[in-house]
C-alpha positions as CSV (number, residue, x, y, z in Angstrom):
1,M,111.4,104.1,97.3
2,H,110.4,100.6,98.3
3,R,110.9,102.8,102.2
4,I,108.0,105.4,101.5
5,A,105.7,102.2,99.8
6,F,106.3,100.1,103.6
7,M,106.2,103.4,105.9
8,V,102.9,103.9,103.6
9,S,101.3,100.4,104.2
10,C,102.3,101.2,108.3
11,L,100.0,104.0,108.1
12,L,97.4,101.6,107.3
13,L,98.3,99.4,109.2
14,A,99.4,101.6,112.6
15,S,95.2,102.1,113.4
16,T,95.8,98.8,115.7
17,V,97.9,99.1,117.1
18,G,96.6,98.6,121.2
19,A,93.6,96.3,120.3
20,K,94.6,92.2,120.4
21,D,97.6,90.9,118.8
22,L,96.0,89.6,114.6
23,V,97.6,87.4,111.9
24,V,96.8,88.9,108.4
25,R,97.7,87.4,105.8
26,Q,98.4,89.2,102.0
27,R,98.7,89.0,98.4
28,S,101.3,93.0,98.4
29,S,103.4,94.7,95.3
30,S,105.2,98.0,95.6
31,G,107.2,100.0,92.3
32,V,107.2,101.6,89.2
33,G,103.4,100.3,87.4
34,G,102.8,98.6,90.8
35,G,105.6,95.5,89.9
36,S,104.5,92.1,91.0
37,S,102.2,90.6,93.8
38,S,103.7,88.6,97.2
39,D,102.5,86.5,99.9
40,E,103.6,88.3,102.7
41,T,102.1,87.6,106.8
42,V,102.7,90.2,109.1
43,Y,102.0,89.5,112.6
44,I,100.8,93.5,115.1
45,A,101.5,92.3,118.2
46,G,101.4,94.8,121.6
47,D,103.8,97.8,120.4
48,K,105.6,96.0,116.7
49,I,104.7,95.5,113.6
50,V,106.3,92.7,111.9
51,T,106.6,92.1,107.7
52,D,107.7,88.8,106.5
53,S,108.1,87.0,103.9
54,P,110.2,84.0,102.5
55,A,113.2,87.1,101.6
56,V,112.6,89.5,103.9
57,R,111.4,89.8,107.3
58,T,110.8,93.9,108.8
59,I,110.5,94.6,112.1
60,V,108.5,98.4,113.0
61,D,109.0,98.8,116.8
62,L,106.9,101.3,118.7
63,D,107.9,101.9,121.6
64,K,111.8,101.7,120.2
65,K,111.1,103.9,117.1
66,N,113.9,102.1,115.0
67,M,112.4,99.2,111.9
68,T,114.1,96.9,111.3
69,S,114.7,95.2,108.1
70,I,116.3,91.3,107.8
71,D,117.4,89.8,104.6
72,K,116.8,86.7,104.1
73,T,118.6,85.5,101.8
74,Q,122.4,87.2,102.9
75,K,121.3,86.7,106.6
76,T,122.0,90.5,107.3
77,Y,120.1,92.3,109.0
78,A,119.8,96.9,109.5
79,V,118.5,99.4,111.8
80,I,116.8,102.6,111.4
81,T,115.7,105.1,114.0
82,F,113.0,107.5,113.0
83,E,115.0,110.4,114.1
84,E,117.2,109.3,111.7
85,L,114.7,108.1,108.9
86,R,114.0,112.2,109.4
87,Q,116.9,113.1,108.9
88,Q,117.0,111.2,106.1
89,M,114.3,112.8,104.6
90,D,115.9,116.6,105.7
91,M,118.6,115.6,103.7
92,L,116.7,114.9,100.7
93,R,115.3,117.5,100.3
94,Q,117.9,119.9,100.9
95,S,119.2,118.2,98.7
96,L,116.7,119.0,95.8
97,D,118.3,122.2,94.4
98,S,121.2,120.6,93.2
99,M,119.3,117.8,91.6
100,P,119.0,117.9,87.5
101,P,115.8,119.1,86.5
102,E,113.7,115.9,86.4
103,A,115.1,114.4,89.2
104,R,113.7,117.2,91.5
105,K,110.8,117.4,89.4
106,Q,109.9,113.5,90.4
107,M,111.0,114.0,94.0
108,A,109.9,117.4,94.9
109,P,105.9,116.6,95.4
110,L,107.0,113.8,98.0
111,F,108.2,117.6,100.2
112,D,105.2,119.5,99.3
113,D,102.5,119.3,101.6
114,S,100.7,122.2,100.8
115,Q,96.9,120.0,99.6
116,P,95.4,117.5,102.0
117,V,94.8,114.0,100.8
118,V,90.7,114.3,100.8
119,V,89.0,110.9,102.3
120,K,85.3,109.8,100.4
121,E,83.3,106.6,101.2
122,T,81.8,106.1,97.7
123,G,79.4,104.1,99.8
124,K,79.8,100.6,98.3
125,T,80.8,97.2,100.0
126,E,81.5,93.7,99.1
127,T,83.2,90.8,101.5
128,I,86.4,90.8,101.8
129,A,88.4,88.2,103.5
130,G,84.9,86.9,105.5
131,H,84.2,90.3,106.4
132,T,81.7,92.7,104.6
133,A,84.1,96.2,103.6
134,K,83.5,99.5,102.3
135,E,85.2,101.1,100.0
136,N,87.2,105.1,100.1
137,T,88.5,106.8,98.3
138,L,91.5,109.2,98.1
139,S,92.9,111.8,96.1
140,G,94.4,115.0,97.5
141,G,99.0,115.6,96.3
142,P,100.8,113.4,94.7
143,Y,98.0,110.5,95.7
144,S,95.5,109.1,94.6
145,G,93.3,105.4,95.0
146,Y,91.0,103.4,97.7
147,V,91.3,102.1,100.4
148,W,88.9,99.4,101.3
149,T,87.7,98.6,105.5
150,T,86.0,96.9,107.7
151,E,84.9,97.5,111.4
152,E,84.1,93.2,111.8
153,V,88.0,93.9,112.9
154,E,88.6,94.5,116.1
155,T,90.4,98.5,115.9
156,P,90.8,101.0,118.7
157,A,90.1,104.6,118.0
158,A,92.9,107.0,118.1
159,F,95.9,106.7,116.5
160,T,97.9,106.0,119.9
161,K,101.4,104.3,119.0
162,W,101.6,106.1,115.4
163,K,101.3,109.5,117.1
164,S,104.6,109.6,118.1
165,L,106.3,109.0,114.9
166,E,104.4,112.2,113.8
167,G,108.2,114.0,113.5
168,M,109.0,111.8,110.9
169,R,106.2,111.7,108.4
170,G,106.9,115.1,107.0
171,G,105.9,116.5,103.5
172,A,103.2,114.7,101.7
173,A,103.1,111.4,104.4
174,R,102.6,113.8,106.7
175,R,99.0,114.9,104.7
176,L,99.1,111.0,104.0
177,G,98.6,109.8,107.3
178,E,95.7,112.8,108.7
179,A,93.4,111.5,105.8
180,M,94.7,108.0,107.7
181,Q,93.2,108.9,111.0
182,Q,90.1,109.6,109.1
183,L,88.7,106.0,107.8
184,K,86.9,103.9,109.8
185,G,87.8,100.3,111.0
186,F,90.6,97.1,109.0
187,P,92.1,97.9,106.1
188,V,91.5,95.2,103.8
189,R,91.7,95.9,100.3
190,T,94.4,99.7,99.4
191,K,95.6,100.6,96.1
192,I,97.9,103.6,96.3
193,D,99.3,105.7,93.2
194,M,101.7,108.3,93.9
195,K,102.2,110.6,90.7
196,T,105.6,111.3,91.3
197,G,106.8,112.6,87.4
198,G,106.7,109.9,85.2
199,Q,104.4,105.8,85.3
200,P,103.3,107.0,89.4
201,I,103.9,103.8,92.1
202,S,101.8,102.3,93.5
203,L,101.4,100.0,96.5
204,T,98.7,97.2,96.8
205,N,97.9,95.0,99.2
206,E,94.7,92.0,98.8
207,V,93.7,90.7,102.6
208,L,93.6,87.6,102.4
209,E,93.4,86.2,106.4
210,V,93.0,87.9,109.4
211,K,92.8,86.8,112.8
212,E,93.9,86.8,116.1
213,G,97.1,85.1,117.4
214,T,100.3,85.2,119.1
215,P,103.4,85.6,116.8
216,P,106.0,82.4,117.0
217,K,108.0,84.9,119.0
218,D,111.0,83.7,116.7
219,V,109.0,86.6,114.5
220,L,110.5,89.8,116.5
221,T,113.4,89.1,116.3
222,V,116.7,89.4,113.9
223,P,117.7,85.5,113.5
224,P,121.5,83.9,114.5
225,G,123.8,84.2,113.2
226,Y,123.1,87.5,111.1
227,A,126.0,89.8,110.1
228,K,124.2,93.2,111.3
229,S,124.5,96.6,108.5
230,A,124.1,99.8,108.1
231,P,121.4,101.0,106.6
232,R,121.0,102.8,102.8
233,G,122.2,106.0,102.7
234,M,122.8,105.9,106.1
235,P,126.6,105.4,106.9
236,G,128.3,102.0,107.7
237,P,129.7,100.2,111.0
238,P,132.6,101.3,112.3
239,P,136.1,99.1,111.7
240,P,136.7,96.5,114.9
241,A,139.5,98.5,116.2
242,R,143.0,96.7,117.0
């Protein structure tokens, strides 16, 4: 579920790819009922979206079409391609029928793309992170919530880079991606609930500061000396040859 929440966050930030490099400080949370919040820095540089916090760093490379998850406490990292992510989603979808009824009820909405996600401007405005922002609500399928956006931060008109990920976003996430493309401006406050059975899984982001800036080079890579591990749901690396 954490990976699903992270990819939803990337759906929002992907609208800025192709603009000038940005550094975004934000307070985020994800999990059942919202989870606990933590501060993190997002670097949007060329084809990369990097989310960095004291314990974890995640690098999404839109050019190489992969995602690197770095665990700073364990000093390990894992790389998964967008194609492997799609395969994981396909495997989950195929295993639905064999799941216990309660688990099947919880997971099924994530694969149902029959309902569009509708975005509506409410007319409300507020100053967030020093910028005038407008509120947009969204609802449809398992999703509900709101996204506040500002047009005072430069963003391109199209989601060209994110379009390359279309094959990975099946089910309800595809519908959410279509809705995100309708948003005008840069997201500065977000709350998205994913209803999948019991309590909703919530993703929240509150931008504290956004500015133009080039990220430090070491943030764009895996720290030296870290050991490679297998992504969740994927087989581990082969044992060394003897």
